[in-house]
C-alpha positions in Angstrom: 14.5 -44.0 98.3 12.2 -41.3 98.5 14.9 -38.9 98.7 16.3 -40.2 95.1 12.6 -39.1 93.5 13.1 -35.8 95.1 16.4 -35.2 93.6 15.2 -35.9 90.1 12.2 -34.1 90.9 14.4 -30.9 91.8 16.8 -31.4 88.9 13.8 -31.6 86.1 12.1 -28.7 87.2 15.8 -26.8 87.4 16.0 -27.8 83.7 12.6 -26.9 82.8 13.3 -23.3 84.4 16.8 -22.9 82.6 14.7 -23.8 78.8 12.2 -20.9 79.6 14.6 -18.7 80.4 16.3 -19.5 77.0 15.5 -16.7 74.2 12.5 -17.1 72.2 13.7 -17.9 68.5 12.9 -15.6 66.1 10.0 -16.8 63.2 11.0 -15.6 60.0 8.2 -14.4 57.8 8.0 -14.7 54.7 5.0 -13.0 52.4 4.2 -14.8 48.9 1.8 -12.6 46.2 0.2 -14.5 43.4 -0.4 -12.9 40.1 -3.9 -12.0 39.2 -4.0 -8.7 37.5 -6.7 -6.1 38.7 -7.2 -9.0 41.4 -4.1 -8.2 42.3 -5.4 -5.3 44.3 -6.7 -7.5 46.8 -3.3 -7.7 47.9 -3.0 -4.2 49.4 -6.0 -4.5 51.4 -4.7 -8.1 52.8 -0.9 -5.8 53.5 -3.0 -3.7 55.3 -4.5 -6.0 58.0 -0.6 -8.0 58.0 0.5 -4.6 58.9 -1.9 -3.5 61.4 -1.3 -7.3 63.6 2.1 -6.0 64.1 3.7 -8.8 61.4 7.4 -8.1 60.2 7.3 -9.5 57.2 11.2 -10.7 56.7 11.3 -11.6 52.8 8.3 -11.1 50.1 8.2 -13.0 46.6 5.5 -11.8 44.2 4.3 -12.7 40.3 2.7 -10.4 38.0 0.6 -7.8 39.9 1.1 -9.4 43.2 5.3 -8.3 42.2 4.0 -5.0 41.6 2.7 -4.7 45.0 5.1 -6.7 46.6 8.3 -4.5 45.6 6.7 -1.1 46.6 6.0 -2.8 49.9 9.8 -4.4 49.9 10.7 -0.5 49.1 9.2 0.8 52.3 5.8 1.8 51.5 2.9 1.7 53.6 -0.3 -0.3 53.0 -2.1 2.8 52.9 0.0 4.5 50.8 -0.4 1.6 48.1 -3.9 2.7 48.6 -3.8 5.8 47.5 -1.5 5.7 44.8 -3.2 2.7 43.2 -6.6 4.9 43.9 -5.1 7.3 41.7 -3.6 5.4 38.8 -5.5 5.6 35.3 -4.6 2.1 34.5 -6.4 2.3 31.4 -3.5 4.5 30.2 -1.0 2.4 32.2 -2.2 -0.5 30.4 -3.0 1.0 26.3 0.4 2.8 26.6 -2.0 5.8 26.0 1.0 8.5 25.9 -0.5 11.9 26.6 -1.2 14.0 23.4 1.1 16.6 24.8 4.2 14.4 24.6 3.9 14.2 21.1 4.8 16.3 18.4 2.4 18.1 15.4 3.5 15.0 12.9 2.8 12.3 16.1 -0.3 14.1 16.6 -1.8 13.6 13.1 -0.7 9.9 12.6 -2.4 9.1 16.3 -5.5 10.9 15.4 -6.0 9.1 11.7 -5.2 5.3 11.7 -6.9 3.1 13.7 -4.8 0.2 13.7 -1.2 -0.1 12.6 0.7 -3.3 11.5 4.4 -4.1 10.8 4.9 -4.5 7.0 8.6 -5.0 6.8 9.7 -7.2 3.5 5.9 -6.7 2.8 5.2 -9.9 5.2 2.3 -8.5 7.4 3.0 -9.3 11.1 1.5 -8.3 14.7 3.2 -6.4 17.3 4.6 -8.4 20.1 1.6 -6.6 22.8 -0.7 -4.3 22.4 1.1 -2.2 24.9 5.4 -2.0 25.4 4.4 -1.0 28.8 6.5 2.1 28.8 3.6 3.8 31.3 4.1 1.0 33.5 7.6 0.9 33.6 7.9 4.6 34.3 5.2 5.0 36.9 7.2 2.0 39.0 10.5 3.9 38.3 9.1 6.8 39.5 7.7 4.8 42.5 11.1 3.8 43.4 13.6 5.4 42.4 14.6 6.4 46.5 16.2 2.4 46.4 17.8 3.2 42.6 20.8 2.7 44.6 20.1 -0.8 44.9 20.7 -3.6 43.2 20.5 -6.8 44.8 16.9 -6.5 45.8 17.7 -8.9 49.2 19.0 -5.6 50.2 15.7 -3.7 50.0 14.5 -2.5 53.3 12.5 -5.9 52.5 14.3 -8.2 50.7 12.5 -9.7 47.8 12.7 -11.0 44.2 9.8 -11.8 41.5 9.8 -14.6 38.9 9.4 -13.7 35.0 9.1 -16.4 32.3 11.6 -16.8 29.7 9.6 -16.9 26.4 11.6 -18.8 24.3 11.9 -21.7 26.8 9.1 -21.2 29.2 11.5 -21.4 32.0 10.5 -19.1 35.1 13.3 -16.8 35.9 13.9 -15.7 39.4 14.5 -11.8 39.3 16.8 -11.0 42.4 19.0 -8.2 41.3 20.0 -5.6 38.6 16.5 -2.6 37.9 14.0 -2.8 40.7 11.5 -1.2 38.2 12.6 -3.1 35.0 12.2 -7.0 36.9 8.7 -6.1 38.1 7.5 -4.8 34.5 8.7 -8.1 32.9 6.9 -10.1 35.9 3.7 -8.1 34.8 4.2 -8.3 31.1 0.9 -9.8 30.6 0.9 -12.0 27.3 -0.2 -10.2 24.2 -1.5 -7.2 26.3 2.1 -6.0 27.5 5.4 -7.1 25.2 8.2 -8.9 26.6 10.9 -7.3 28.2 14.6 -8.2 27.2 16.9 -8.8 30.4 20.3 -10.3 30.1 19.5 -11.4 26.7 16.7 -13.0 27.8 12.9 -12.2 26.7 11.2 -12.2 29.8 7.4 -12.0 29.8 4.7 -12.4 33.1 5.5 -14.8 35.9 2.6 -16.2 35.8 2.9 -18.5 33.2 5.9 -20.5 34.7 5.6 -19.4 38.5 2.4 -18.0 39.7 2.8 -19.0 43.6 7.1 -18.9 44.2 6.0 -20.8 47.6 9.3 -22.8 47.2 11.6 -20.3 46.1 10.7 -18.3 49.2 11.2 -21.4 51.4 14.4 -22.3 50.1 15.6 -18.0 51.3 15.2 -19.2 55.1 11.7 -18.5 55.6 10.2 -20.2 58.7 6.4 -19.5 58.2 4.7 -18.9 55.1 1.7 -16.7 54.6 0.3 -16.6 51.3 -1.9 -14.2 49.4 -4.0 -16.2 46.8 -5.6 -14.3 43.8 -5.7 -16.6 40.8 -9.1 -17.9 39.3 -10.7 -20.9 40.0 -12.2 -23.1 37.4 -15.5 -22.1 36.3 -18.9 -23.8 34.9 -19.8 -23.9 31.6 -22.3 -21.0 31.8 -19.1 -19.2 32.2 -17.4 -20.3 29.0 -19.3 -18.0 26.6 -16.6 -16.2 24.9 -13.0 -17.6 23.2 -11.5 -15.2 26.2 -13.5 -16.8 28.6 -12.1 -20.5 27.3 -8.5 -19.7 26.6 -8.3 -18.2 30.4 -10.2 -21.4 31.9 -7.3 -23.7 29.9 -4.4 -21.4 31.1 -5.6 -21.8 34.6 -5.5 -26.2 34.3 -2.1 -25.9 35.0 -1.9 -23.0 38.0 -4.9 -24.2 39.7 -3.3 -27.7 39.7 -0.4 -26.6 41.0 -1.7 -24.7 44.1 -3.7 -28.0 45.6 0.2 -28.6 46.4 1.3 -25.0 46.9 -1.7 -24.5 49.1 -1.1 -27.2 52.2 2.8 -25.6 52.2 1.1 -22.3 53.3 0.9 -22.0 56.9 -1.1 -19.1 56.8 -3.7 -19.1 53.6 -5.4 -16.0 52.4 -7.6 -16.5 49.5 -9.9 -13.0 48.6 -13.0 -13.3 47.2 -12.4 -12.0 43.5 -15.0 -14.1 41.2 -17.1 -11.5 39.9 -13.2 -10.0 38.8 -11.7 -10.4 35.7 -7.7 -9.6 35.3 -8.6 -6.5 33.9 -11.2 -5.2 36.4 -9.3 -2.4 37.4 -12.2 0.2 37.1 -13.6 -2.1 40.4 -9.7 -1.3 42.2 -11.7 -0.3 45.0 -14.0 -2.7 45.6 -11.5 -5.6 44.9 -8.6 -3.7 47.5 -11.7 -4.0 50.3 -12.3 -8.0 49.7 -9.1 -8.2 50.4 -9.2 -6.6 53.8 -12.2 -9.0 54.8 -10.4 -11.6 53.5 -7.3 -11.2 55.6 -9.8 -9.8 58.5 -10.9 -13.1 58.8 -7.8 -14.7 60.0 -6.8 -11.8 61.9 -6.4 -14.0 65.3 -4.1 -15.9 63.4 -2.2 -13.1 62.4 -2.0 -11.6 66.0 -0.7 -15.1 66.8 1.8 -14.8 64.4 3.6 -11.6 65.4 3.5 -12.8 68.7 5.6 -15.7 67.9 8.5 -13.2 66.5 10.8 -11.4 68.9 9.0 -8.7 71.0 9.9 -4.8 69.2 11.4 -6.3 66.0 8.4 -4.8 64.7 8.7 -1.2 63.8 6.1 0.9 62.6 6.7 2.4 59.1 7.0 6.0 58.1 5.8 6.4 54.7 8.1 6.7 51.8 8.4 11.1 51.3 7.8 11.2 47.4 10.1 13.9 45.9 8.2 15.9 43.4 12.3 16.7 41.2 15.4 15.1 40.9 18.9 17.3 40.3 20.2 16.1 36.9 24.2 15.9 37.0 24.5 13.9 33.6 22.6 12.0 31.1 24.1 8.5 30.2 22.6 7.1 27.0 23.0 3.4 25.6 21.7 0.7 23.1 21.1 3.7 20.5 22.4 2.9 16.9 20.9 4.3 14.2 19.8 7.2 16.5 22.1 9.3 17.3 22.6 10.9 21.0 21.7 14.6 19.7 18.8 13.1 18.2 16.9 11.4 21.5 18.6 14.3 23.6 16.4 17.0 21.9 13.2 14.6 22.0 13.8 14.2 25.5 14.5 18.0 26.1 15.7 17.6 29.8 18.9 19.8 31.2 22.0 18.8 32.6 23.3 20.0 36.0 19.6 21.5 37.0 16.5 20.6 38.8 13.8 18.3 36.6 10.5 17.2 37.8 9.4 14.2 37.7 6.4 15.1 35.4 9.0 17.0 33.3 11.1 13.5 33.4 8.2 11.5 32.3 7.0 14.0 29.3 10.4 13.4 28.3 10.9 9.8 27.8 8.0 9.8 26.5 7.9 12.4 23.9 11.2 9.8 23.2 9.0 6.5 22.9 6.1 8.6 21.2 8.2 8.4 18.1 7.7 5.3 17.6 11.3 4.3 16.9 11.9 3.0 20.2 10.4 -0.5 21.4 11.5 0.7 24.7 13.0 3.5 26.9 14.2 2.3 30.2 15.7 5.1 32.6 17.6 4.6 36.0 17.9 7.5 38.2 21.2 6.7 39.8 22.8 8.9 43.0 26.0 10.2 42.7 26.6 12.6 45.2 24.0 14.5 48.1 20.8 15.3 46.7 21.8 14.6 42.2 21.5 11.9 40.2 22.8 11.1 37.0 20.2 9.6 34.2 20.8 6.4 32.8 18.8 6.1 29.6 18.8 2.5 27.8 17.2 2.3 24.5 16.0 -0.2 22.5 15.4 0.8 18.9 12.8 -0.8 16.6 13.9 -2.2 14.1 10.7 -2.4 12.3 10.4 0.8 9.9 7.6 -0.2 7.3 4.0 0.0 8.4 1.1 -1.1 7.1 -1.9 1.5 8.5 -5.7 1.4 8.4 -8.7 3.7 9.3 -12.3 3.8 8.6 -15.1 7.1 8.5 -18.2 8.1 7.4 -19.6 11.3 7.6 -22.4 13.4 5.4 -20.0 15.0 2.7 -17.2 12.4 1.9 -20.1 9.2 2.6 -18.3 6.1 3.2 -14.4 5.8 3.2 -11.9 3.2 4.2 -8.1 4.3 4.8 -5.3 2.1 3.9 -1.6 3.5 4.8 2.2 2.5 3.8 4.5 3.9 5.5 8.4 3.6 5.5 11.1 5.6 7.8 14.2 6.3 7.5 14.1 5.4 3.6 17.1 7.6 2.8 18.0 9.6 5.9 17.8 8.4 9.2 15.0 10.7 10.4 13.3 11.0 7.2 9.3 9.5 6.7 7.6 8.6 3.5 3.7 8.0 3.8 1.0 7.3 1.1 -2.1 7.3 2.1 -5.3 5.8 -0.5 -8.5 6.3 0.4 -11.5 4.2 -1.3 -15.4 4.4 -0.8 -17.8 7.2 -2.1 -15.1 9.0 -3.1 -11.2 8.3 -4.5 -8.9 10.6 -2.4 -5.1 9.8 -2.2 -2.5 12.0 0.6 1.3 11.6 0.3 4.1 13.3 2.6 7.6 13.1 2.5 9.3 14.5 5.5 12.4 15.1 7.1 12.5 15.4 10.4 15.0 17.9 12.1 13.7 18.1 15.6 14.4 21.6 17.0 15.6 23.1 13.4 13.7 23.4 10.0 12.2 20.4 9.0 11.4 20.0 5.0 8.5 18.1 3.9 6.6 17.3 0.4 3.1 16.8 0.4 0.7 15.9 -2.8 -2.8 15.3 -2.5 -5.9 14.5 -4.5 -9.5 15.6 -2.9 -12.7 15.3 -4.3 -16.5 14.8 -3.5 -19.9 15.2 -4.6 -22.9 17.3 -3.1 -26.3 18.2 -4.1 -26.9 22.1 -3.5 -29.7 25.0 -3.8 -29.7 26.6 -7.3 -29.6 30.0 -5.6 -26.4 29.2 -4.2 -25.0 28.3 -7.3 -25.9 31.5 -9.3 -24.4 33.4 -6.3 -21.0 32.3 -6.8 -20.8 31.0 -10.4 -21.5 32.8 -13.6 -24.2 30.5 -14.7 -27.6 31.2 -16.5 -31.0 30.5 -15.6 -31.9 26.9 -15.3 -35.8 25.6 -14.2 -33.9 23.1 -11.3 -34.1 23.4 -7.8 -30.8 21.3 -6.7 -27.7 21.0 -8.9 -25.1 18.2 -8.0 -21.7 19.5 -8.1 -18.9 17.6 -8.2 -15.6 19.1 -6.8 -11.8 17.9 -7.8 -8.5 19.2 -6.1 -5.2 18.3 -6.4 -2.5 19.9 -4.1 1.2 19.9 -4.0 3.4 21.2 -1.6 6.7 21.9 -0.7 7.4 23.4 2.7 10.0 24.2 5.8 8.9 24.5 9.3 10.8 24.7 12.4 9.3 24.7 15.8 9.9 27.9 18.4 8.6 25.9 21.2 7.2 21.8 21.5 3.8 23.4 20.8 4.9 26.3 18.4 5.8 25.7 15.2 6.3 28.1 11.7 6.4 27.2 7.6 6.8 28.8 4.5 6.0 26.7 1.4 5.4 27.3 -2.3 1.7 25.4 -3.5 0.5 24.1 -6.7 -3.4 23.6 -6.7 -5.4 22.5 -9.6 -9.0 22.5 -9.2 -12.1 22.1 -10.9 -15.9 22.0 -10.3 -18.6 20.5 -12.6 -22.0 19.3 -12.9 -24.0 16.9 -15.0 -27.1 18.4 -13.9 -26.7 21.5 -16.4 -25.3 20.5 -20.4 -23.9 23.4 -21.5 -24.7 23.0 -25.2 -22.7 26.4 -26.4 -19.3 25.1 -25.8 -17.7 23.5 -28.7 -16.7 20.2 -26.6 -19.5 18.2 -26.5 -19.5 16.8 -23.1 -21.9 15.1 -20.6 -21.3 17.5 -18.0 -20.6 21.5 -17.4 -17.3 23.3 -16.5 -18.6 25.8 -13.7 -14.9 26.7 -12.9 -11.2 25.6 -13.6 -8.4 26.5 -12.2 -4.3 25.9 -12.1 -3.1 28.1 -9.5 0.7 28.8 -8.1 1.2 30.2 -4.6 3.8 31.2 -2.0 2.4 30.4 1.7 3.3 30.7 5.0 1.0 29.6 8.8 1.8 29.2 12.0 0.3 27.5 14.7 0.5 26.5 18.5 -1.9 23.8 19.9 -2.0 22.4 23.7 -5.2 21.3 23.9 -5.6 17.8 25.8 -7.9 16.1 23.4 -8.0 16.9 19.5 -11.9 16.1 19.3 -12.9 16.3 23.0 -10.6 18.8 24.4 -11.0 19.6 28.2 -7.9 22.0 28.6 -5.8 24.0 26.5 -5.5 26.7 23.9 -5.4 26.3 20.0 -4.6 28.9 17.2 -4.0 28.5 13.5 -3.0 31.0 11.1 -2.6 30.7 7.3 -2.0 33.3 4.2 -1.6 32.2 0.7 -0.3 34.4 -2.2 -2.0 33.2 -5.6 0.7 34.7 -8.3 -0.1 32.9 -11.6 -2.6 31.0 -13.1 -1.9 29.0 -16.0 -5.6 27.6 -16.8 -8.8 29.2 -15.7 -12.0 29.7 -16.4 -12.7 33.5 -15.0 -10.2 36.3 -15.3 -7.1 35.9 -13.1 -5.2 38.1 -10.9 -3.3 38.1 -8.5 -5.1 38.0 -5.5 -4.1 36.5 -0.9 -6.4 34.4 1.4 -6.2 34.7 5.1 -7.2 33.0 8.0 -6.9 32.5 11.8 -8.4 30.8 14.1 -8.4 30.7 18.2 -10.0 28.9 20.5 -9.8 27.7 24.5 -11.2 24.9 26.5 -11.2 24.9 30.3 -13.1 22.6 32.8 -15.2 24.6 35.3 -16.3 21.5 36.9 -15.4 18.2 37.9 -16.8 16.2 34.0 -17.6 19.4 32.6 -15.7 21.0 29.7 -16.2 24.2 27.8 -14.8 25.3 24.6 -14.8 28.5 23.2 -13.8 29.5 19.6 -13.6 32.1 17.2 -12.2 32.1 13.8 -12.4 34.1 10.4 -11.0 34.4 7.1 -10.7 37.2 4.2 -9.6 37.5 0.4 -7.7 40.0 -0.3 -7.8 41.6 -4.3 -10.2 41.6 -6.8 -11.4 38.0 -8.6 -13.7 35.8 -9.8 -12.9 32.7 -8.5 -15.3 30.7 -6.4 -13.8 27.6 -5.5 -12.0 28.8 -2.6 -14.5 31.2 -1.3 -15.1 30.2 2.5 -18.2 27.9 2.3 -20.3 27.1 5.9 -22.6 24.2 7.2 -22.6 21.1 7.6 -19.9 18.9 10.7 -17.8 15.8 10.9 -15.3 15.6 8.1 -11.9 16.6 7.0 -12.0 20.4 6.8 -10.2 21.1 3.3 -9.7 23.8 1.6 -12.0 26.5 3.0 -15.1 24.7 3.8 -16.5 25.4 7.6 -18.2 23.5 9.9 -21.3 25.2 10.7 -24.2 23.8 13.0 -27.7 24.5 11.3 -26.8 24.5 7.8 -26.3 21.7 5.7 -22.7 21.6 4.1 -22.3 23.9 0.7 -25.3 26.4 2.3 -23.6 29.8 3.0 -20.7 31.4 1.0 -18.7 34.6 0.4 -15.3 35.5 0.2 -14.9 37.0 4.4 -16.5 35.5 6.6 -16.3 35.4 11.1 -17.5 32.8 13.3 -17.9 32.2 16.9 -18.8 28.9 18.6 -19.4 27.6 22.4 -19.5 23.8 23.4 -20.7 22.7 26.6 -19.7 19.0 26.7 -20.6 16.8 29.5 -19.1 13.9 30.2 -21.6 11.8 32.0 -19.2 8.4 31.6 -15.8 7.9 30.9 -15.6 8.8 26.9 -19.1 9.2 26.7 -20.0 13.3 26.1 -23.6 15.1 25.8 -22.7 18.4 23.7 -24.6 21.3 23.5 -23.0 24.1 20.9 -24.7 27.5 19.8 -22.3 29.0 16.7 -22.8 32.3 14.9 -21.3 34.0 11.7 -21.5 37.0 9.3 -20.5 35.6 5.8 -20.7 37.7 2.4 -18.0 39.7 0.0 -15.8 42.3 1.4 -17.2 41.9 4.8 -13.8 43.8 5.7 -14.5 46.9 3.3 -17.9 47.0 4.2 -18.0 47.0 7.9 -20.6 44.3 8.2 -17.9 42.0 9.9 -19.3 43.1 13.2 -22.8 43.5 13.1 -25.5 41.5 13.9 -25.0 38.1 12.9 -27.0 37.1 10.1 -26.7 33.2 10.5 -26.5 31.3 13.6 -27.3 27.4 14.7 -27.6 25.3 17.8 -27.1 22.1 18.3 -27.2 18.8 20.3 -25.1 15.6 20.1 -24.1 12.6 21.8 -20.0 11.7 21.3 -18.5 8.2 22.0 -14.3 8.2 21.8 -13.6 4.8 20.2 -10.8 2.4 19.2 -12.2 3.5 15.7 -12.0 7.1 16.6 -14.8 9.2 17.5 -18.6 8.4 17.1 -20.9 11.5 16.8 -24.3 12.1 16.3 -25.8 15.5 16.2 -29.4 17.5 16.1 -29.4 21.2 14.4 -31.2 23.7 14.0 -31.1 27.4 12.8 -33.3 29.6 14.3 -33.9 32.1 10.7 -34.4 28.9 8.6 -36.7 27.2 11.0 -35.3 24.2 10.0 -33.0 21.3 11.2 -30.0 18.9 10.5 -29.1 16.1 11.4 -25.3 14.8 11.2 -23.5 11.5 12.4 -19.8 10.5 11.9 -17.8 8.2 12.5 -14.0 7.4 12.8 -11.3 9.6 12.6 -11.0 12.6 10.3 -9.3 12.1 7.0 
């Protein structure tokens, strides 16, 4: 009996020994990353600790920001690379589709620097865009970062298999995105409703995956993951003290379902990481550094558990990643364009300005795509670089044309000359031709104005334009100033209220030598009138309740050149600006003075640079001169004031009120020192000098000691309405000061 016991014991020991000698079952680890907007940056911090623990991630699932971070990790980026990428990303630009000024044509710059709000108005039905942003900048960023895996169409073949979740915006159903264009799938998963427009994928409109499934753990398990690590950056329900705004209440309502779902999904998560994101919102990108740190801290609390998971995986199967080598250029073999119907291939290629069979920098590629997007003719521009041989790529460009071609645009402005003004604009594209634009501004307020434009955009060829506008304002001026600039007798008054009226019509043709350099020629008709009710001239045949001081009906030919690389129209920190204009006035059919042929030449050049961080310096000089004898004063150069749309020859000048200094010639210099102490907040110190008078070029007084000087100190704020500026100015020779306030884009 004892012998039988020892035999059984030996057999059991042998069995256990054989079991120990069997190879250990490898643990397949799945990683699920939830959506949460800016709070999803915490995923980067958590990945640092997951990597450090030596865990080999076998599959990644992500939603929204979890999809963005997860896709880049799956494509081979190290957590430290992701940290660097997202710290250097300007999320305001990324979210708002704030396309750089240098990708816009002169015409497109005018639109973006004039109107506060643009709404579709087709068939006279007002509608709203599907999102505040098309998501173009987000797509461009993801596309550039994933170019090294563009030949992979099934996401399970990425360095780490991956999928993300989108929502069919028509049905509300969750869509698993695991093949096709990685950049397209990820940008669709992150298309936060109202913030980004939905993305069309295979005929379906796809939006933020968080709407339908913000934590796709079940789908990850279905792909063979044995052990799930989850990083959850979703909101928790908050108390009434934090439910004060409509946005906060809507966020709470939206969170009901996802928070309810997480009760079950958290139980399915083998290792659950919950970063502290209570003090952050979905748009707290400016706090990205702290959010990443909080993600790292939360994962650090689970670090021992993470190391234990790593030990359950087969030894030597974790390999420390080599950082992805980012290329700064790509050789484009050919360009394939799909999706265009109304806009021909030549138009698209002309906007892209990319050469084939040549090396192109990613910066130029992004600029070309953004230039195409900036036209407003396309809802979305997507591209893929497909390798076709060693170090060469085919650029596959897919465009989605914008079917909206009628727009209602609105704007507001206030300054000390025109006073309050509200702008309503109607713009229609492709009225007669595919590439034409018709635009009509109505400006109501203290002074009625209008501006009509018809423009045929021929790109690099000669474009044709027609312009008609009425411009008027009234202003109290010193009587002494009036006597110097008008034929008027002696009156016992100090101030005279002038009313100016200008009706100008132009037809012109212009061409672009370079993207930032244009040249134009045209013909112009200008009717002008200056009148006052302060002085009544009883010697005239007509007994009018006002006196016409000057009236003209001029016909002229003109030419102009312009070069503009400023990065910002109102607060430039880099670039060069130059504009020259020449008008030859050859005929007048109705004037109150003896007309003789004359011309006016004027030019301005500016240079902006940043010698230090947050400090910008702007230098500008300009001049103007009338050639030929003529008694007309309406087109004299008038210096003074600040903050208004410059019309005819009104020139801003610190230290003096509007219409304070005038002459048929002038030269002016200006220096601005701009300290941007907070983003879009500017403190600006300025100094300007000028010589103004008649016949300065003939008398040699042009470069004599300046007769007029002025200093200014101001505050400027960039807003969605345009710039808001307040300036205190002082003239040393006058010993007096002037305040100027302006609000909104100039028009």
